[in-house]
N, C-alpha and C positions, 0 to 999 in steps of 0.2 A: 535677457532683459527679464528683470522685475515685475511681475504684476502684483499691485496691490489688492488685497480684500477686503470684505471688511471685518474688524474687530483688530485691523491694523494687521494683519497676517500676512506672511510675504509665499509668495510660491517661486522659489529657483527653480530655472529650466535643469531638467537634468539628463546629464547625456549618456548614454547606457555605452557600457564599456563588451558589451559582448557582442560578435558579430554579426551581421546576417552575411550568412555563404549564400555563396551564392545563396379484531380484540378480544380481545382475551380467547379462552379455549372453546371447545367445541360440547353442548351439553353432553353428551355422550361419553367424553373423556375428563370430566371436572373432576369427577372424584379420584382419577387418578395422574390428572398431571396438573399442577395449581400452583401460587404465588403467595408464598407468606413468610414472615419473617421466624426463625428458630426455637422453639420451643423451650421452656429452661426444663422440660421433662427429659428433651434428649440433650445427652453429654454428645456434643460437638467439639471437634477439632479446634485447636489455637494456634494457627501459624504466629510461629516466630520469626517468621522474614519481612521488611518491609523494603518497596521502592527505594532507591539511592534516586528523587526527584534529578537532581543535578540542576536546575533551570537557575539562570542567571537572572536578575530583578528586574522588572518592567525598564527603570532609571535606566539599566545595562542595554536593552533592547532597545529603547527608546534613543539613546544615543550612536545605537547603531545604525539605526533610521536615520536620524539625521544628519546622520557623515555621506550617506548617502544620498540624501537628499541634495548636499552638497557638493556631490563629486563632481558637476559641471566644469567646475571651478580648478580642476586637475583632469580631466578626461584620459582613460586610459587606453592606448593609444595599442591596435589590432594592427596586426601584418599580414588577416586576409585582407585582399583586395576583389580576387576573382569575380567575384559575384557585381560590385560593386559599377554603374554606370559610369563611364570617363568625365575623370574631374571632379568626383564625389568625394569629400575628405573622408578617409577611413579613422575619424579619432570620435569614438565614442555611436559607432554605430551595433545598433542587432534588430532582430525583426521582434514584428510591424503590423488602429484601424484606419482606414480612409472608405471615408462611405459610411453611413449606417448613421448609427447616432445614440443618444442617451439613453439609459439605462438602472435601472434601479438592482438593490441587494437580493429583494426580496423575488426577483426574478433571475437571479444566478445567486444566491445563496453559496453555494458552493466555493465562489471567485475568493483566490489567495494572489495577494502581493507580496513577491519575494527582495527584500529587500537585505545588499551584501555591501561591508564596508567595512576593510582593512586598510589604515595607516602604515603596516608595513613597521611597527617598531620605530619610528623614525618622525626628527621633526621634519622633516620636508615632507613637502606637499604632492611634491612631482611625481612620487614613486608609489601613491596611496593608489589603492583598488577600490574602486566602486560603483554596484549596477545595479541594476532595479529586473526581475522577469517577474510574467507573470505567471497560475498556477490553480490547480481545480482539487477541492479537497475531495478526495476518494475513498476515506474513512477518518475516523476522527483525530487520527493522528500522523494520517499519509497523506501527500502535497505533489501530485504528480506534473511533472513540467518537463521541460528541457534536459537532453544531456547536457547539453552545451552552458545552460546553466551553474553546473557545478563541476564543469572541466572543461577547460578550454586554454588557445595558445601555449604546449607545454604544460600545463600549470591544472592542479587539484585547490577546488578552491576549498575553504574549511567551511564550513554553512554554521557547523556547531558552535567555532571561536569568533569569528565576525558576522552570520549573519539573524536574522529576525522574519517571521514572516507575520502578515495582519489578515485577519480576516474576518469577514462579517459588517464589512462598511463599501461600498461604492465607492469612496472618497480617497485619494492620496492622501497621505499625510501633510500638513504645514508644520512650519515653524513660525515664534512670533520674534519681536526685534530681543526677548529675554531668553530665546533660544528652547525655551519651552516646546515640545513638539506636541501635537495634539494630532491625536487618530480620528476623532468623528465618527465614537462610538465602535470603532476594531477590537479585535485583541491581539495583544502582538506575544507571541510567543518562539521558544527557543527552537534551534534543530538538534536533535541528537542525533543520526547518523544520517547520511546521504549513501546515493545507489545510481550506480547507472546501467542500461544497457550495456549483456558485454556486447562486442564487437563496435562497441565506437570509439572510434578516436579521433580526436582532435588535430593532430595533425593533418588525416584524410580530409580533413575540412580544407582545408590549405589548398589540397588540391584540387578542389574539387567537389569532394565524394562524402555526402553529408548521412551516409546507412546508420539507422538504429539512434537516431538521433530519440533519447528519452529515460528519463531519470525521476526518482524519486526520491523527498525528504522524509525521516519519520520525526517527531515533533517530542520533545519532551513531556508535554501534558497532552491532553487530547482537548480540541475545541467543539467550540458549539455549532458552528457550522453544520449545514446540513448537506452530507456527500453525493454524489453524484456517480452513477455507474458508466463503466465502457462498455464498448461494444464487447459481443464476444470474441472471442476466438476464432477464428474460420469466416467470421461473417463476409458475405459479398454484398448482400441486397444494398447494405448502408450506404454502396461506394457505388453504387450505378448513377452511370452521367447521367445529367442534369438533375441530379439530386439539389435542394435547396437545403444546406447547414446555418448553422450558426456560429461564429466566430466572438469572446468577448476579450478585452483588454483595455489595457489604461496606455497604447501607445500614444503615437503619434498619427497625426489627424489631419498632416500637409503634409507636401513633400517641400514644401519652403519652406518649412520651422522643427527644431527639434522639442518642441516643447511637446513635453506627455499630456496625453487629457485627465483635467483634474476628477473628470468624474468620468465610472465607468461605462465604453461604450459597447456597442454589440454593432454587428451586419452579417446579410443576411447575402451567403457566397454559392456559388451554383459549385457542384462537383465535374471535372471533367476527365475524362478518359484515361485513362494509361498512354494509352496512342497518342495522344492530345500532348498529354505533358512532359512525356519521352521526346516528343517531336520538336518540342520549344526547350526540352533542356536535355536531348540526347543521353550520355552514359551518366552523367550528374543524377538523372530522376532513376531509380528503380522499383519500376512496376512489384505491387503485391506488398511493399516496404514503406511507400509513399504514395501522398494522394496530393494532387493540386486542386485550388479551388481561386472562384474571386473574377476580375475582370479589368484588367489595366489599361486604360485607354493612352495614356501617352503625359496626362496631366489630373489632379485632384478630382477635377468634373468628369462622373462617368466613371470614375472608380472607385471599385470594391474591394477591398483587400485588406490582409496585416499591415502593420506596417513595426518600427523600429521602438521597441516596448513591449512588442508583445508575447515575445518570447515566450516559450512556456506555456501559455496559456489554450485552452482547449479550443475543440471545432466540433460542435455539438449536430447530430444527427438526430431526430425522433429522443430528445430526450440521452444520449447516453453521450458520452465523448466517443468520436471518433477518429478524430487527429488534434494531435498535438503541434504549437504552430514551432516550425523549426528554418527553412530559410525560404530562401526567393530571389528574384533579380532587382534590387531594388523597391520601392514601393510602390512607383507608377508604371515604370516602362513599357511601353505599349508590348502588347505582345507577350506577355512575358502573366503569371499567376503565382499566388503565394503557395508556397510548401509544409506539407503539414506531414509527421509520422503518422505511418496507420497505423489505429492502436488494433487493427483484429492481426495484424503479425505480431505482438507484442503481450497481446491484454492474459496472456497465458504467463509469463517470467514475470510482470507487474502484479496481476494479481498473489504470486507466489512473494509479494512484497508486502500487500498487505495483511496476508496470515501468518506474519514470521517474529509474533511476540516470542521470547523467549525468558528463563526464570533466572536470568545471569542481572536482568534488570534491579532485582534486589538484590544486589550487592555491587553496583557500579558498572559492570561491563554488559551492556546494550549493543553484543555484537554482530546480531542477528540470527546468532546461531541457536536453533533448537536445542534445548536441555533435558533432562530425564529428572524427572520426581519416584521415588524409589521408598518403599517400605520394608525396614528390618522386619523377618518373621519373631525376632523372639525378644526382640524388647518394644516392636509396635512405635519406630520410630519413624518418621518420615524425611526424605534425604535428600538435596537438591545434588548434582550432579552435572555440573559443567560442561559444554562441549570444547575440548579446544579444537576439532576438524574435521579431525580422526581417534583420539582417544575422548575420555572425560577424566577432569580433574579430581582433587578431594572431596570428599563430599561435602557438606554445609546440610545443619541438623534445621528443620523444622517441626519441630514439638513430636508432642503424644498425639498419633492416629490409630489408636487402640477403639474397638466398638467397631470399624470401618471394615468393607471387604469390596470394596473399589475406589479409587481415586483414577480422577479422568484430570490431561489438561487442555485447556480451549483460554479463549478470549471473548468468552459473550457478548459482550459491549462494546469490543471491538476501543479499549481505550488503550492497550499499548501494552498494561500487565496481566503477567497469566494470571487466568484465573483457574480452582480445582473443582470437582464435581466430583462430591463424594456419596456415598450409600451407607447408610445405619445399617448394620444385622439384625439389628432385633427385628428393628421395624422395617426395613425395606424401603425405608423414604429416602429420597434423596433428596442434596442441598446444593444451592452455589454460590462458592465461598470467594467472593472477590473481593478486589481493595477500593477504597474510594475515597478520592484526595478530599481535605478540608476544604473548607470556603477560601483561603489562599493560598492554592495548590503548591502546597511547602511539604504537605506531608500528607497522611490520615491513616485509617482503620481499616480493619476487616470486617464485612457482615458477610453473613450466613442466611440465606434468602430458600426456602423450603420449594422447590419443581416439582417435584411429584413425591405421590405417596403411596403409599403399600405395594414398594415394589419388588417384594422380594422374588417372586417366578419370573421378573424377565430377566433369561439366558446372557443377554450379550446390553449393552450400553456403549454405544459409539459417539463422538461429540467429533466428527471428521475435517469439520469449518464449512463452507457454502456448501451444500447440495443440488438449491434450487433456483439458483443462479443470480441473487439478490445482492452477495456480500456479505451476506447476516450467518452468520454461524447456526447451525442445526443440529438439533439433540436427535439420534437416533436409537430407537431400540426394540430388541427380538421378543417375544414373550414364550411364554411354555410350549402353546401349540408348533411355533416356528415360523409365524408370522411379523415382520418386521415392519415397524412403524417413524415414518419421519416424520418430526413437530419439527414446524420451521421457524427458526428463531426471528426475533422483534430485534434484535441491538440490545435487549436492555435488560437478558433475563426470562422475559413470557416468551410465549410460542405460539403460533397460530392452529388450526384447527390438524390434527394431523391426520393423515393417510398412509397406505398402507402399500407398500412396494417389496413384490414377492414371497412366497411360501418357501418353505424346505432350509431355512436357516440353521435349523439344530443339528443339520448335517456337519454343521462345521464343530470344532473344537477351539477356532480362535477365529474371530474375526475383528480384525484392527482397522486403523485408518486417521489422516492426519494429515492433511493438503495432499496436492494435487502431485500423482503418480506420472502420469503422462502426458506435461504440457501444456495440455488444453484452456489450465485457468479455473478446473473444477476440481474438489476434492476428491478424491475415491478411496474404494473400502476393498482390502484385501483379507483372502478368508480362505484357511486351510482347512479342509477334508478330514474327518476321521478315518482313521482304518489307514488309507492311501497318503496321506500326508503331502497331497496333489495340492497346490497353491493357486488361488484364483482369483482376478482382477475384476473387479466391479465399477466399470467408469460413470462418473457423474455423466447426467445428459444436458443438466442446467434444468432440467422443467419441475414444478409442481404438482407433479400428479405420479399413480399408478406405472410413469415410465420415464421414472426419476433416477435410476438405475438400469446400465446395459445389460446385455445377457452378459455372462460370464467369459472371463478368456485367460484359457489355464497358463500361467507364467511359470510353473514352476512341477516340478516331479519329486514327489516320494520324500518332500520334507519330514523326515524321520524322525532326525535327532536333536530335534530342538524342541524345549516343556515350557517353552516362553518365548511372549514377541513382544514387541512395541513399535508404536510409530505416532513419533511426534512431529515430526513435520524435518525440517533440512536441518540436517545436524550439521553436516560438512558443510554448509556455507555456501553452495556452490548454486543455488536455486531454485533444487531438484528435493523433491522430500526423498524421503529414508527410510529404512526400515531396521530393524531390530532384532536378531533373533538370539535366546541363549543355549548352552546344550546341557543338559541333567549335570554335567558337571562343574557348572560355574564360570562357561567361556563363553562373553556377548560379542558378538560378532557383528557388521555396521555392514550392510545393505546398499551402497551409494544408488541411489533412485538415477536413473539412466533418461526418465522422461520417453521411455518406447512401451509402449501395449506390447509387449510381444516375451518372448523366455528372455528376453533383452534388459528385461526393464531394471536390471538392478546392475550393478558392476562385480565381479568377483571381492568374493566377505573379506572383510579386514576384521582383524581381533582387535579388540578395542579394552581388554582386560579380563581378567578374571576373579573368582572368589563370586562372583553373580548371583551364586544359588542362596547364598542367604537373604535374597530377597521376594517377599511373597506379592506384595503387588506393584504391578507397575502404572505409569501414569499416563 
């Protein structure tokens, strides 16, 4: 069916290809921490590397969107029928808002539209793959969605080659008679990389198992949309039976029509207990990893549920994502409920995807593995060494880095491009060096911003990621008296008022951290005690205050055979933060993280090369 809208635009019915299965710094510290452009009096490093943007043109993205809009001409058929009611066609069915009403993008600025079109490089149309999913912006380059939007029917969909993400609009795109695509003020962005939760298997969906249905897309450039946070790992309060939640999407609004809603909709759903959900769905429902919600009356009237086209969209409780639209039994079938992936079970692994930026973006290899920055002591040249998972590749020069005595890797603005924090030896001033895209988003330049003044006596500076639980990377430092201070990041290179966390930090000769070592989605620290060499873990609690770090846990004894350490995140690519340790002889060992907060926090060490004694600064 075709409906005519004002201006001569036409909205075509979209068949869904995926199945529903079943302010500033406090005055007291203003002199120490500040933001300003780097002055000419200070010689600052000049990185020679620039990221390879690699984003297709807007016209290419609009072509993909138009192809997906026209996908109802040749819908992809699915083999999955188990969750559909008798007599329901399996052509182009996907989960799923019936009930509720229209809403604006200002109420849900993080909503994203995921469009996919692959013509399979053939002139025929009957083998085309076209579909639509929902998603949510959880960081400037990260879209949270369902795994079955990325991988289904024994096929991994190539979102980099065939996908486009639209943000910043409540309206679906439309095409006019000339084929021109109108995004209605939205921003179209290309996909750089995709990830799905370990354990998700599309084959399992065909036999009625839908566990681990969670995925994330990494965008080629950051979007302007305001991100939304996820519930915390282990959260139980958000899932109490009777809790009111909101689901958002552009899915079907009626069980009798496959038309998607042209405007973003939302509905309020009541969360059900695990026992209720399991009583309805039996073993297909996995308590603790799923949550069901809503009311299905048997007809559109009286139903509040997700429906086809809402797949991957968020279920929001208390302003945070508590679930992701996953599956259900039809849209209105009486006695059943919409089922969502429970975010509290997967927030740890999802968070690690948000904090996965890597240096190899600067040479076109955005592989999600953490790479290392090192400085050669003799020449003062900085180098990038890219991770291959269990070793490092040939080094690439980043130019002259003389005059500094500290360099740290981070991503303070969460734009997906690795930033560097460095301290000038002569003044102790600390700078944030970050890449700024040009207006065309096709390139850019490095910018130096001073973030601290006179930090010569700070014995440690660490940028482990988000310690305070707001997804924004924080800055930590230890003063000469051994007190640690946390400066909460604001996501733009500025920081909130500092607060202290414990004293006695100068008993350690190394304090490192980048990412989550324990699997709970929070950044942690590792500290080695002088004299004994014992290694201690300080877990982040996600709280902004004196209790931001838990009591220490000894995870290794007598690590006396090393004289340098580094923590840059997930080097191996398995989702866990890893650790590097160098011997005096120059052999570098990789300790892969296990996500265990015990003596088994690392797997047995693996040598990743020799000759590393030539480097005196580690990122």
